[in-house]
N, C-alpha and C positions, 0 to 999 in steps of 0.2 A: 504492499499499499502506497509505504515511504516514498519507495524506488516509484511507482506509478506518479505522486504529484511532484517529485522532483522535475523528470522529466515533461510533465504537464508545464507547470512553472518556466523551464527552459520555454518550450514553444510559445508560453505567451510572450515572453520575451524579446524571440525574436519573433515574433510578429509585432512585438510595440515598434520596436527600435526597424522593421521592412517597414512596417507604418510611415514612421516616423522621416526615413528615406527618401518616401517616394512622396511625404508634403512637403521637403525640404524645397528653395528657390532651385531652379539652373542655374547655371553658369550664363545663359542666356539672360533671364530677370536679373541674374546683380549687375550681371552690364547697364541692363537701362534703367538700375536703380540709385546707379552713378554721378546719373543728372537732376538728381532730386537732391537737394543739398540734406532733409529729414533721415534720407537714409542712405546714404553718402556710405558712412563709414562702415555700418556694417554691411553692405554692400562689399567694401574693400576687405572686412575681413573676411566675408566666404568666397572672397577668389581668392584669397591666400591660401584660404583652408581647400577647395577645390583645386591646389596646384594642375599640374598636369591642365585637366576640363576646364579651367579657364583662358588656358593659350587662344586658341580657334578661335572663341569668340569675340573676347579683345583685340584680335587680331583684322576681325573682322568690320568690330565696328569703328577701328583706327581708320579703315579706309572706306568707311559711306559715309557719304557728305550730311546723313540725316543726324549723326552723332558730333559734328562740330566742333558746338556750344559744351561739349561734356568732352574735346580732345583730351585737354590738361587731364581731366583726374582719370583717363583710357589709358595715355600714357603712364600717370605714377601708380597706376595697379600691377601695371606692368615691369613699371621698371623691378618694385616688393617683387616681381616673383621673379628677378633677375635672379636673385641672392639662393629663391629656392628649387627652381624649374629649371634642368639640363634639358635646354632645347637654341637648339642655336636660333631659329625665328626669331628667337626671341631679340640679341643681339644685334641679328641683323637687324632688323625694325630701329631700334632707338639711333644705329650708327645712320641712318638714313634719314630720320626724325633729326637728328642732333646737327644737318648739314642741311635739310630742307624742309622744317617746320614752318611756319610761317608768326606761328604763335612762342617768344622768347623766350615764354616764361616754361615754355617745355623743354626746348633751345640749352637754355641753363640751367634744371632739372638735371637733364638725362646729363650734362659735362659731369655735373657735379654728381653724383652716385657714380657714373663710369671710373671717377678717381677714387670715390669712397671704397668701391668695392673690388678697386686693382685689376680690374676689366681689359686687360691686352690688348683684345679685340677691338678695340674702341681710338687707338692710340693717332692712328690712321686724321679717322675722322675728328679727331681732339684737334689734332693738327691744323687742319683745312678751316674748322673754327673761329682758330685763333684771329681771324679776316674777320669776324661776325658783324652785324652792321651794327649790333646790341652790345656797351658794354659793361652790362651784366656780363651777358654770356662767355665775352671776351675773358673777362676776371673768373669768373667759374672753372672757363675751358684751361686758365696759368696753372687754376690750383691742382685741377684734376693731373695735368701735365707732371706738376711740382710729384705729386704722389705716386706715378707712373715711373717717376726717371730711372729711375734702375731698369725697367723691364723697356726701356727704349735703346735703339740701334745706336752708333754713333752715326750715321747717316741724321736720325730722327734729333738726336741731340745736338744737334750741327743749325736744323732745322728749329727746333724751340730758342737757340742761342741766340740766335739772329731775330726772326721776331720777337725774342722777349725786344730785345737792343730795339727794334722802331715803335716801340711799344714804350717807351720810359718817360712821353708826353701826354703818354693818352688819355683824353678828356675825361674818360670814367678813374674819378680818384681810385677806389678798390683795382680795378685792372692798371693804373700808372703808378702806382703802389707794391704789385704783385711783381710787376717787369721789374721794377728794380731791383726788385730781394732777387727775382733769377738772375740776371746782369748783373748783380754785386757778388753771387756764391760764383760764379764762370768768373769775375777778374779774382776774387778769394786765392782761385787757386792759381791764378798766374803769381799773385805775391808770394805765398807759401812758398810757391818755387825760387823766387827771386831773394827771398831770406835766407832758404836753404845755400844759392850761390853764393849770397854777400859770407855765410859763416863758412866756407871756403873755398877762404878769398878768391874767388872769382867774380871783383869788383865789377868787372867793363858789362859781364855777360848779365849781368845783376839787376845794372842801371839799364841797362838795355830793356831788361823784361821788366822793371819797374814801370818803364815808359810807354812802355807796349801796355802797359793794364790799364794806362791812367786813357793812353788815347785813345782805346778800346770805347773806355765812357767816359768822359771828357767832368763829367758830373759826379763822379766815387771820390768824397769824400775819403772817404777810407782809404783809395789806393793815393791820392794827394797827399795823407798825412804820412802814409805807409815810405812814399816817396822821398819829403821830406825827413823825413827820419831815418833815411838810410843816410843821405848826408849827416845830418847832423853825427852819426857814430859814426863817420868816416871821416872827419877831419876835411868836411867841408858849412860851418854853421849858415854861414852868410847864404850861400845858395839852396840851403834847404827854409830859410826863410824865405827867400824869394816863390818858392814853389806856395808855399805856406798862406802868401801876402798873397799871387796870381789868385788861390784856391778859396779864398777868401775864409784861409782858417785863423788868418792871425793880424791882430791890431797894433799900431805902432802909438805904443798910450803917450801923449805925451807932458809933458811938466809944468800944473796947474797954478797961475798966477796966485789962488789965495786958498784960504781953506774954507769948502763948503760950510753949511749950518747941517748937521745930521738931526733931520725934522722928518724922517719918509718923504717929504713930497717935489723932492727934485726941481726946485722954486730958486736956488740962487743961479746968478747969472754964469757964471762960473764954469756950472757943464756944461756950458756950449762951448767951450776948451776944449772937453775929454774926448777921447775917442767914442765911437757912435759906433752899432752894429746893432739891425734892423733882421736884418735877416736868421729865421734862427731855423731848427732842422726837430726833425722829432730823431730819437734813435730808439729800436728794442733793444735793452743790454742785453748779450751773450743768446740772443734768437739768432739774427740775420746778424748781416754786415753791411745793411741801408738806411741810409740816414735820407730820411726823406723829407721833402718843406714843411712844417710846422702851418695849423691853418688858422691857429693862436695866434693873434697879433701880438709884440712881444719887443722889447727893446732894450740894451742895454746902452752904458757908457762909463770908461774908464778915463782915470787920470792918476797923478799923484803927485805930493809935494816933495822933500827933503825927508817928514815925518811918517808919512803913509800913503799907502795906495786905497785910493777912493772906487766904487762901483756900485750905479746907479742902477735903478731895475728897475722896470716900467710893465707894469702886463693889462693886456686888456679885454676888459669881463663885458659881457650885456648885463650879467646878473653878482655883480660883487660880492652883495647880502650873503651869496651863498655857500661863500667861499668856507670849505673845511678848517675848523681852528681846532682839531680834537685838545690837543696842548694851547693852553691856555696862561702859565706860565710856567717858572722854571727857578727856582728856590738858585741861586748861585750858588751860594755856603754849600752846596751841595753837587757841585759843576764836574765836580773832580774826580767823580765815580754814580754817575746817575742810576744803573744797575744794579747796585746795592742801596741805594740809596731812598726814602720813602717814595719816593716819585719815579720809582725803575721803570714803570714802563714808558718815562717818556722820551728814549730814546729810540724806541723803538716806534711809537704812536705819528712823532713827527714824520716820516716822511713817508704818512700817509695822508699827512695835510696838506691842503694846496700852499706850496712851499717851492724856495729855488735851492738848488744847489750848489755848491759854489768846491770847487776842489782848486789842492794851490800846489804845484810840483818847483815848491821854490829851488829845490837842488837840480831840476832837469836829470835828473837820473831815473824817469821813465816807472819809477818804481814806488818811492817817499811817496806822501804828498797831507796835505791837511784840509780837512772835510768838513762844509761846514754846511746845513739844513736850516731856515730860516722862511715863518710859515708868515702869514698877513698881518698877521699880532707884532710882530716885529719877537718874537723868539724864537732863540736859536738853540742847533746841539751842535755841537762840534769832533772831529774825532781827528788822531793821530793816528797813520796807518806807515811804519817802519817798514822799507827795507826788506829788512831779515825777515817779516809775521811770519813766513810759509816756511822760514827752518828752527822754527823754537815754540813751545805752545802757546795756544790763547790766553792771552793776559787780560781781561775787562779793564785794571786800576790803566794801564802801559795805553790801549785802547780808548777808552774814555777818560781818565783821568785827565789828561792835555785840556786846556782852554786856552785858546788863543788872545789874544791879547786885541780884539776889536771895541768897534761902538755902530751900535745899527737901531734905526729906526724904521719903523712903516706906516704903509697912508692907505686906508681904503676910500675913495670916491665913489660918482655917479656910475663912471662906466670904466674902471682899474683899479689897478690895486699898485701901490710902489713902493722899494723898498731902496736906503743910503746905506752903504755899509763901507767904514773905514779898519782898514786888515795897517794897525801899525808897526811902523818897521823897530829892530830893536830888541 
């Protein structure tokens, strides 16, 4: 009897399962549901679960003019299936749409996902799309080819390099920045080779390769600095300064006729005598070698007297009332070791404030330096980084216990904030 009930129960479960399966929507129905925002997500999930059975209906719908308004959703579903179904029709169709689709959203999404899934069969189509008329598509294509770089042939790498080089002035901000990142990565390879030659005393060959890197991408701040540094390190400091000056990386600082008042406003007429820099660049420390022009307008002024070096900063901001200032006060009596004092978090927090950072390599040894962070309230943190820091245990007192002999003031106005900084000599 027990055995009979068990078989009956199993039979009932099988019947229920078969009935439910038969009542579920077909792949064709799910494709139709993609056009309706209310049923779209459920349809997309259903198509993913159907896997192979979804491919044919999706491909047919993409070719059907009646589904034009839902083409983005259809392409999105097909892209998602690419990671689940091994069907060569999927990448073939997506590669064609990447090049031929009239919808820039579809082209951009396909480019982005081809890079994410590292689909080598998309490389040739992506290389074509580098010349796409839409900036967002060009940007996603550059990003995708970066993900696929290890799978590129030498010929394809050359094509990518040359096309990226032609895009460093692209009118799309993202594409322009990514093109500069790509070109700078190529330039950095030559710079590494040049530095190796210099270490092996092959100075003429190194000089030639440094110049080749800078000529290839004349906007490269990284290459200009490396060439200037090469001359400094090899007994030609004036030549090194000339390279940096020509590339906007060196200011000839004048002596001021009088001392400016340090009140944060830069209103004293003597600041007009100072050297001025209005071109600022973004640099993503440790991520890449590209220094791209900043969209945020700011300027610096630098001058000196017999007693001190003076730096003025103006940062323009539409909403200066929203400047981040987590650190509002530092007890100068504890400045010798903020990490172990009652304000132990200050030396961490001030770097996440809206602030300026100043680095001074007073010995020009390219290793030791003084470092200041100053927020819009004029609160500062400073540290000394010795040249041999990598060869000895970390010492917080040696790092944070140093205090520069400085005077600082800041000012916040309606559409900018400013800082005046005096660094006393001696």
